[in-house]
MARTI-945587 format. One line per 10 residues: their letters; for each residue x, y, z of N, C-alpha, C, CB. Coordinates in nm, 2 decimals. Glycine has a CB too. Layout:
! residues N
A> X Y Z X Y Z X Y Z X Y Z; ... .
This chain:
! residues 177
XXXXXXXXXX> 10.76 7.42 13.53 10.75 7.55 13.59 10.68 7.54 13.72 10.68 7.65 13.49; 10.74 7.60 13.82 10.68 7.59 13.96 10.55 7.67 13.96 10.78 7.65 14.06; 10.47 7.64 14.06 10.34 7.71 14.08 10.36 7.86 14.09 10.27 7.65 14.20; 10.45 7.90 14.17 10.48 8.04 14.19 10.52 8.11 14.06 10.59 8.07 14.30; 10.61 8.05 13.99 10.65 8.10 13.86 10.54 8.10 13.76 10.77 8.02 13.80; 10.46 8.00 13.76 10.34 7.99 13.67 10.24 8.10 13.70 10.28 7.85 13.68; 10.22 8.12 13.83 10.13 8.23 13.88 10.18 8.37 13.84 10.11 8.22 14.03; 10.31 8.39 13.85 10.37 8.52 13.81 10.36 8.54 13.66 10.52 8.53 13.85; 10.39 8.43 13.59 10.38 8.43 13.44 10.23 8.47 13.40 10.42 8.30 13.38; 10.14 8.40 13.46 10.00 8.43 13.42 9.95 8.57 13.46 9.91 8.33 13.49 .
XXXXXXXXXX> 10.00 8.62 13.58 9.97 8.75 13.62 10.02 8.85 13.52 10.02 8.78 13.76; 10.15 8.84 13.48 10.21 8.93 13.38 10.14 8.92 13.25 10.36 8.90 13.36; 10.11 8.80 13.21 10.04 8.77 13.08 9.90 8.84 13.08 10.03 8.63 13.05; 9.83 8.82 13.19 9.69 8.87 13.20 9.69 9.02 13.21 9.62 8.81 13.32; 9.78 9.08 13.29 9.78 9.22 13.31 9.84 9.30 13.20 9.85 9.25 13.44; 9.95 9.25 13.14 10.03 9.34 13.05 10.03 9.31 12.90 10.16 9.34 13.11; 10.00 9.19 12.86 10.02 9.15 12.72 9.93 9.24 12.63 9.98 9.00 12.70; 9.81 9.25 12.66 9.72 9.33 12.57 9.74 9.48 12.59 9.57 9.30 12.61; 9.76 9.53 12.71 9.79 9.68 12.72 9.92 9.72 12.65 9.79 9.72 12.86; 10.03 9.63 12.66 10.15 9.66 12.60 10.14 9.65 12.44 10.26 9.56 12.64 .
XXXXXXXXXX> 10.06 9.55 12.40 10.04 9.54 12.26 9.97 9.66 12.20 9.96 9.41 12.22; 9.87 9.71 12.28 9.79 9.82 12.24 9.88 9.95 12.24 9.67 9.85 12.33; 9.95 9.97 12.34 10.04 10.09 12.35 10.14 10.10 12.25 10.10 10.10 12.49; 10.21 9.99 12.23 10.32 9.99 12.12 10.26 9.99 11.98 10.41 9.86 12.14; 10.14 9.93 11.97 10.07 9.94 11.83 10.04 10.09 11.81 9.95 9.86 11.83; 9.99 10.16 11.91 9.96 10.30 11.89 10.09 10.38 11.85 9.90 10.36 12.01; 10.20 10.36 11.92 10.32 10.42 11.88 10.36 10.39 11.74 10.43 10.38 11.98; 10.35 10.26 11.70 10.39 10.22 11.57 10.30 10.28 11.47 10.38 10.07 11.56; 10.17 10.29 11.50 10.07 10.34 11.40 10.10 10.49 11.38 9.93 10.32 11.45; 10.11 10.57 11.49 10.13 10.71 11.48 10.26 10.74 11.41 10.14 10.78 11.62 .
XXXXXXXXXX> 10.37 10.67 11.45 10.50 10.70 11.38 10.49 10.65 11.23 10.62 10.62 11.45; 10.42 10.55 11.20 10.40 10.50 11.07 10.33 10.60 10.98 10.33 10.37 11.06; 10.22 10.66 11.04 10.15 10.77 10.97 10.24 10.89 10.94 10.02 10.81 11.05; 10.32 10.93 11.05 10.41 11.04 11.03 10.51 11.01 10.92 10.48 11.07 11.17; 10.57 10.89 10.92 10.66 10.86 10.81 10.60 10.86 10.67 10.72 10.72 10.84; 10.47 10.81 10.67 10.40 10.80 10.54 10.39 10.94 10.48 10.26 10.74 10.56; 10.35 11.04 10.57 10.33 11.18 10.52 10.46 11.26 10.53 10.22 11.24 10.61; 10.57 11.19 10.57 10.70 11.26 10.57 10.71 11.37 10.67 10.75 11.30 10.44; 10.64 11.36 10.78 10.64 11.46 10.89 10.77 11.43 10.98 10.51 11.46 10.98; 10.86 11.51 10.97 10.99 11.50 11.05 11.04 11.35 11.06 10.97 11.56 11.19 .
XXXXXXXXXX> 11.07 11.29 10.94 11.11 11.15 10.94 11.23 11.12 11.04 11.15 11.11 10.80; 11.32 11.22 11.06 11.43 11.19 11.15 11.38 11.17 11.29 11.53 11.31 11.15; 11.27 11.23 11.32 11.21 11.21 11.46 11.15 11.07 11.47 11.10 11.32 11.48; 11.09 11.02 11.37 11.00 10.90 11.38 11.07 10.77 11.32 10.88 10.92 11.30; 11.17 10.78 11.24 11.22 10.66 11.17 11.27 10.56 11.27 11.33 10.70 11.08; 11.37 10.59 11.36 11.42 10.50 11.45 11.32 10.45 11.55 11.55 10.56 11.53; 11.23 10.55 11.60 11.13 10.51 11.69 11.04 10.41 11.63 11.04 10.64 11.73; 11.00 10.42 11.50 10.91 10.33 11.44 10.97 10.19 11.42 10.87 10.38 11.30; 11.10 10.19 11.38 11.16 10.06 11.36 11.18 9.99 11.49 11.30 10.08 11.29; 11.24 10.05 11.59 11.28 9.98 11.71 11.16 9.94 11.79 11.37 10.07 11.80 .
XXXXXXXXXX> 11.06 10.04 11.81 10.94 10.01 11.89 10.85 9.91 11.82 10.87 10.13 11.92; 10.85 9.90 11.68 10.78 9.80 11.61 10.84 9.66 11.64 10.77 9.83 11.46; 10.97 9.66 11.65 11.04 9.53 11.68 11.01 9.49 11.83 11.20 9.54 11.67; 11.00 9.59 11.91 10.97 9.56 12.05 10.82 9.52 12.07 10.99 9.69 12.14; 10.74 9.56 11.98 10.60 9.52 11.97 10.58 9.37 11.96 10.53 9.60 11.86; 10.68 9.31 11.90 10.67 9.16 11.88 10.66 9.09 12.01 10.79 9.11 11.80; 10.73 9.13 12.11 10.72 9.06 12.24 10.58 9.06 12.30 10.82 9.13 12.34; 10.52 9.18 12.32 10.38 9.17 12.38 10.28 9.11 12.28 10.33 9.31 12.42; 10.31 9.12 12.15 10.22 9.05 12.05 10.23 8.90 12.08 10.27 9.09 11.91; 10.35 8.85 12.09 10.36 8.70 12.12 10.29 8.67 12.25 10.51 8.66 12.12 .
XXXXXXXXXX> 10.31 8.75 12.36 10.24 8.72 12.48 10.09 8.73 12.46 10.28 8.83 12.59; 10.04 8.82 12.38 9.90 8.84 12.35 9.85 8.71 12.28 9.87 8.96 12.27; 9.93 8.66 12.19 9.89 8.54 12.11 9.88 8.42 12.21 9.99 8.51 12.00; 9.98 8.41 12.30 9.98 8.30 12.39 9.85 8.31 12.48 10.11 8.30 12.48; 9.83 8.43 12.53 9.71 8.45 12.62 9.58 8.42 12.54 9.71 8.59 12.67; 9.57 8.45 12.42 9.45 8.43 12.34 9.46 8.31 12.24 9.42 8.56 12.27; 9.54 8.21 12.28 9.56 8.10 12.19 9.43 8.02 12.16 9.66 8.00 12.25; 9.35 8.00 12.26 9.22 7.92 12.23 9.13 8.00 12.14 9.15 7.90 12.36; 9.10 8.13 12.16 9.02 8.19 12.06 9.08 8.19 11.92 9.00 8.34 12.11; 9.21 8.20 11.91 9.27 8.20 11.78 9.25 8.06 11.71 9.43 8.22 11.79 .
XXXXXXXXXX> 9.27 7.95 11.79 9.24 7.82 11.74 9.09 7.81 11.69 9.28 7.71 11.84; 9.00 7.87 11.77 8.86 7.86 11.74 8.84 7.94 11.60 8.78 7.93 11.85; 8.90 8.05 11.59 8.89 8.12 11.46 8.94 8.03 11.34 8.98 8.25 11.46; 9.05 7.96 11.37 9.10 7.87 11.26 9.00 7.75 11.24 9.23 7.81 11.31; 8.94 7.70 11.35 8.84 7.59 11.33 8.72 7.63 11.25 8.80 7.53 11.47; 8.68 7.76 11.28 8.56 7.81 11.21 8.59 7.87 11.07 8.49 7.92 11.29; 8.72 7.86 11.04 8.78 7.91 10.91 8.76 8.06 10.89 8.71 7.83 10.79; 8.75 8.13 11.00 8.73 8.28 10.99 8.87 8.35 11.00 8.64 8.33 11.09; 8.97 8.27 11.03 9.11 8.32 11.04 9.18 8.33 10.91 9.19 8.24 11.14; 9.15 8.24 10.82 9.23 8.23 10.69 9.20 8.34 10.60 9.19 8.10 10.63 .
XXXXXXXXXX> 9.08 8.39 10.58 9.05 8.49 10.48 9.13 8.62 10.52 8.90 8.52 10.47; 9.12 8.67 10.65 9.20 8.79 10.68 9.35 8.77 10.66 9.17 8.83 10.82; 9.40 8.65 10.69 9.54 8.63 10.67 9.58 8.63 10.52 9.59 8.49 10.73; 9.50 8.57 10.44 9.53 8.56 10.30 9.52 8.70 10.24 9.43 8.47 10.23; 9.41 8.78 10.28 9.40 8.92 10.23 9.52 9.00 10.28 9.27 8.98 10.29; 9.56 8.99 10.40 9.68 9.06 10.44 9.80 9.03 10.36 9.71 9.03 10.59; 9.82 8.91 10.33 9.93 8.87 10.25 9.92 8.92 10.11 9.95 8.71 10.25; 9.80 8.91 10.05 9.77 8.96 9.92 9.80 9.11 9.91 9.63 8.93 9.88; 9.77 9.18 10.01 9.79 9.33 10.01 9.94 9.36 10.02 9.72 9.40 10.13; 10.01 9.28 10.10 10.16 9.30 10.12 10.25 9.26 10.01 10.20 9.22 10.25 .
XXXXXXXXXX> 10.21 9.16 9.94 10.30 9.10 9.83 10.33 9.21 9.72 10.23 8.98 9.77; 10.23 9.28 9.67 10.27 9.38 9.56 10.37 9.48 9.61 10.15 9.45 9.51; 10.36 9.52 9.74 10.46 9.62 9.79 10.60 9.55 9.80 10.42 9.66 9.93; 10.60 9.43 9.84 10.73 9.36 9.84 10.79 9.34 9.70 10.72 9.22 9.91; 10.71 9.31 9.61 10.76 9.29 9.47 10.81 9.42 9.41 10.65 9.23 9.38; 10.73 9.52 9.43 10.77 9.65 9.37 10.90 9.70 9.44 10.66 9.76 9.39; 10.91 9.68 9.57 11.04 9.72 9.64 11.16 9.64 9.60 11.02 9.70 9.79; 11.14 9.52 9.56 11.25 9.43 9.51 11.29 9.46 9.37 11.22 9.29 9.53; 11.19 9.50 9.28 11.21 9.50 9.14 11.22 9.64 9.08 11.10 9.43 9.07; 11.16 9.74 9.14 11.16 9.87 9.07 11.25 9.97 9.14 11.02 9.92 9.06 .
XXXXXXXXXX> 11.28 10.08 9.07 11.36 10.18 9.13 11.28 10.25 9.24 11.41 10.28 9.03; 11.17 10.31 9.22 11.08 10.37 9.32 11.16 10.45 9.42 11.00 10.27 9.38; 11.10 10.44 9.55 11.17 10.50 9.66 11.26 10.40 9.73 11.06 10.56 9.76; 11.36 10.37 9.67 11.45 10.26 9.72 11.55 10.31 9.82 11.53 10.20 9.60; 11.50 10.31 9.94 11.60 10.34 10.05 11.64 10.48 10.07 11.71 10.26 10.04; 11.73 10.50 10.16 11.79 10.63 10.20 11.88 10.67 10.09 11.86 10.62 10.33; 11.86 10.79 10.03 11.94 10.84 9.93 12.09 10.86 9.97 11.89 10.97 9.88; 12.11 10.88 10.10 12.25 10.90 10.15 12.33 10.77 10.12 12.25 10.93 10.30; 12.26 10.65 10.14 12.33 10.53 10.11 12.36 10.51 9.96 12.25 10.41 10.16; 12.28 10.57 9.88 12.30 10.56 9.73 12.41 10.66 9.69 12.17 10.58 9.65 .
XXXXXXXXXX> 12.42 10.77 9.76 12.52 10.88 9.73 12.66 10.84 9.78 12.48 11.01 9.79; 12.66 10.76 9.88 12.79 10.72 9.94 12.89 10.67 9.84 12.77 10.62 10.05; 12.86 10.57 9.76 12.96 10.52 9.66 13.00 10.63 9.56 12.90 10.40 9.59; 12.90 10.71 9.53 12.94 10.82 9.44 13.05 10.91 9.50 12.82 10.91 9.40; 13.04 10.94 9.63 13.13 11.02 9.69 13.27 10.95 9.71 13.08 11.07 9.83; 13.26 10.83 9.75 13.39 10.76 9.78 13.46 10.72 9.66 13.36 10.63 9.87; 13.39 10.71 9.54 13.46 10.68 9.42 13.49 10.80 9.33 13.37 10.58 9.34; 13.45 10.92 9.38 13.48 11.04 9.31 13.63 11.08 9.32 13.39 11.16 9.35; 13.68 11.15 9.22 13.82 11.20 9.24 13.82 11.30 9.35 13.87 11.27 9.10; 13.93 11.31 9.42 13.94 11.41 9.53 13.91 11.55 9.48 14.08 11.41 9.59 .
XXXXXXXXXX> 13.95 11.58 9.35 13.92 11.71 9.29 13.77 11.74 9.28 13.99 11.72 9.15; 13.70 11.63 9.26 13.55 11.65 9.25 13.48 11.64 9.39 13.49 11.54 9.16; 13.54 11.57 9.48 13.49 11.56 9.62 13.51 11.68 9.70 13.55 11.43 9.68; 13.62 11.75 9.68 13.66 11.86 9.77 13.55 11.96 9.79 13.78 11.92 9.72; 13.48 12.01 9.68 13.38 12.12 9.70 13.26 12.07 9.79 13.33 12.16 9.57; 13.23 11.94 9.78 13.12 11.89 9.87 13.16 11.89 10.01 13.09 11.74 9.83; 13.29 11.88 10.04 13.34 11.88 10.18 13.39 12.02 10.22 13.46 11.79 10.19; 13.35 12.12 10.14 13.38 12.26 10.17 13.52 12.29 10.19 13.30 12.31 10.29; 13.60 12.24 10.09 13.75 12.26 10.09 13.80 12.26 9.95 13.82 12.16 10.18; 13.92 12.29 9.93 13.98 12.29 9.80 14.04 12.15 9.78 14.09 12.40 9.78 .
XXXXXXXXXX> 14.07 12.11 9.65 14.13 11.98 9.63 14.27 11.97 9.70 14.14 11.95 9.48; 14.35 12.07 9.69 14.48 12.07 9.75 14.47 12.06 9.90 14.56 12.19 9.71; 14.38 12.13 9.97 14.36 12.12 10.11 14.32 11.98 10.15 14.27 12.23 10.16; 14.23 11.92 10.07 14.18 11.79 10.10 14.29 11.69 10.09 14.07 11.75 10.00; 14.38 11.70 9.99 14.49 11.61 9.97 14.59 11.63 10.09 14.57 11.64 9.84; 14.61 11.75 10.13 14.70 11.78 10.25 14.64 11.72 10.38 14.72 11.93 10.27; 14.51 11.74 10.40 14.45 11.68 10.52 14.46 11.53 10.52 14.30 11.72 10.52; 14.44 11.46 10.41 14.46 11.32 10.41 14.60 11.28 10.44 14.43 11.27 10.27; 14.70 11.35 10.39 14.84 11.32 10.42 14.87 11.35 10.57 14.93 11.41 10.33; 14.82 11.46 10.62 14.84 11.49 10.77 14.78 11.38 10.85 14.77 11.62 10.80 .
XXXXXXXXXX> 14.68 11.31 10.81 14.62 11.21 10.89 14.68 11.07 10.86 14.47 11.20 10.86; 14.79 11.07 10.79 14.86 10.95 10.76 14.82 10.86 10.64 14.85 10.87 10.88; 14.74 10.92 10.56 14.70 10.84 10.44 14.80 10.86 10.33 14.56 10.88 10.39; 14.82 10.76 10.25 14.92 10.77 10.14 14.85 10.83 10.01 14.98 10.63 10.11; 14.81 10.95 10.02 14.74 11.02 9.91 14.84 11.09 9.83 14.63 11.11 9.96; 14.85 11.07 9.70 14.95 11.13 9.61 14.90 11.23 9.51 15.03 11.02 9.54; 14.77 11.22 9.48 14.72 11.31 9.38 14.57 11.34 9.40 14.74 11.24 9.24; 14.53 11.45 9.35 14.38 11.49 9.36 14.30 11.41 9.26 14.36 11.64 9.34; 14.37 11.33 9.18 14.30 11.24 9.08 14.26 11.11 9.14 14.39 11.21 8.96; 14.31 11.08 9.27 14.27 10.95 9.34 14.14 10.97 9.40 14.38 10.92 9.44 .
XXXXXXXXXX> 14.08 10.85 9.44 13.95 10.86 9.51 13.97 10.80 9.65 13.84 10.78 9.43; 13.87 10.81 9.73 13.88 10.76 9.87 13.88 10.61 9.88 13.76 10.81 9.95; 13.82 10.54 9.78 13.82 10.40 9.78 13.96 10.35 9.78 13.74 10.34 9.66; 14.04 10.41 9.69 14.18 10.37 9.67 14.26 10.40 9.79 14.24 10.43 9.54; 14.25 10.53 9.84 14.33 10.58 9.95 14.29 10.50 10.08 14.30 10.73 9.98; 14.17 10.47 10.10 14.12 10.40 10.22 14.17 10.26 10.22 13.97 10.40 10.24; 14.16 10.19 10.10 14.20 10.06 10.08 14.35 10.04 10.11 14.17 10.01 9.94; 14.43 10.13 10.07 14.57 10.12 10.09 14.61 10.14 10.24 14.65 10.23 10.01; 14.52 10.20 10.31 14.54 10.22 10.46 14.47 10.11 10.54 14.49 10.35 10.50; 14.40 10.02 10.47 14.33 9.91 10.54 14.20 9.96 10.61 14.42 9.85 10.64 .
XXXXXXXXXX> 14.14 10.06 10.56 14.02 10.12 10.61 13.91 10.11 10.51 14.04 10.26 10.67; 13.79 10.14 10.55 13.68 10.14 10.46 13.66 10.29 10.42 13.54 10.09 10.53; 13.63 10.31 10.29 13.61 10.44 10.24 13.51 10.53 10.31 13.58 10.44 10.09; 13.39 10.48 10.35 13.30 10.56 10.42 13.35 10.61 10.55 13.17 10.48 10.45; 13.44 10.53 10.62 13.50 10.58 10.75 13.59 10.70 10.72 13.58 10.46 10.81; 13.67 10.69 10.62 13.76 10.80 10.58 13.68 10.92 10.54 13.85 10.76 10.47; 13.57 10.90 10.47 13.48 11.01 10.43 13.42 11.09 10.55 13.36 10.96 10.34; 13.38 11.01 10.65 13.32 11.07 10.77 13.43 11.15 10.84 13.26 10.96 10.86; 13.55 11.10 10.85 13.66 11.17 10.91 13.69 11.31 10.84 13.79 11.09 10.90; 13.66 11.32 10.71 13.69 11.44 10.64 13.58 11.54 10.64 13.72 11.40 10.50 .
XXXXXXX> 13.46 11.49 10.68 13.34 11.58 10.67 13.36 11.70 10.77 13.22 11.51 10.70; 13.32 11.82 10.72 13.33 11.93 10.81 13.23 11.92 10.93 13.29 12.07 10.73; 13.27 11.97 11.04 13.19 11.96 11.16 13.07 12.06 11.15 13.27 11.99 11.29; 12.96 12.02 11.21 12.84 12.11 11.21 12.87 12.23 11.29 12.71 12.03 11.25; 12.80 12.34 11.26 12.81 12.46 11.34 12.74 12.43 11.47 12.75 12.58 11.27; 12.81 12.46 11.58 12.75 12.44 11.72 12.77 12.30 11.77 12.61 12.47 11.71; 12.84 12.21 11.70 12.87 12.08 11.75 13.00 12.07 11.83 12.87 11.98 11.63 .
């Protein structure tokens, strides 16, 4: 690395690594608390995920900038206990998330197969239409739907499409959209 590039790198590292880490940590912490208490999760979910991922870049810069103190913590063996405790706290959450029903993800993703595998006769009321109108709409859009006893998995598969894509096409538009 040239001297000028090295100087620029050090300047950026010195000036911005810790402030960016702090700022993005605050955003992650605030959005995480909001998600924990379920305060407008639609507002905070994407913000929390994406900005927490972005937090990794200044965190890495911060680690590079503070490498010697980190190595000193390791030499004095004061680094290991906090790392082990952090891992010990995280593992039960990971295990319960992998093994138990609990709060397993977005319910919309769990409902999707129920909707795409339901008979058109059963799906129609959810889409605010009658079974016959739903069947007619599918036919108008070029799908080979023959009966209200079929489901979207079958109809979409015959058309070479994914059932969730067909479901979204059929959903009523929001008022004011």
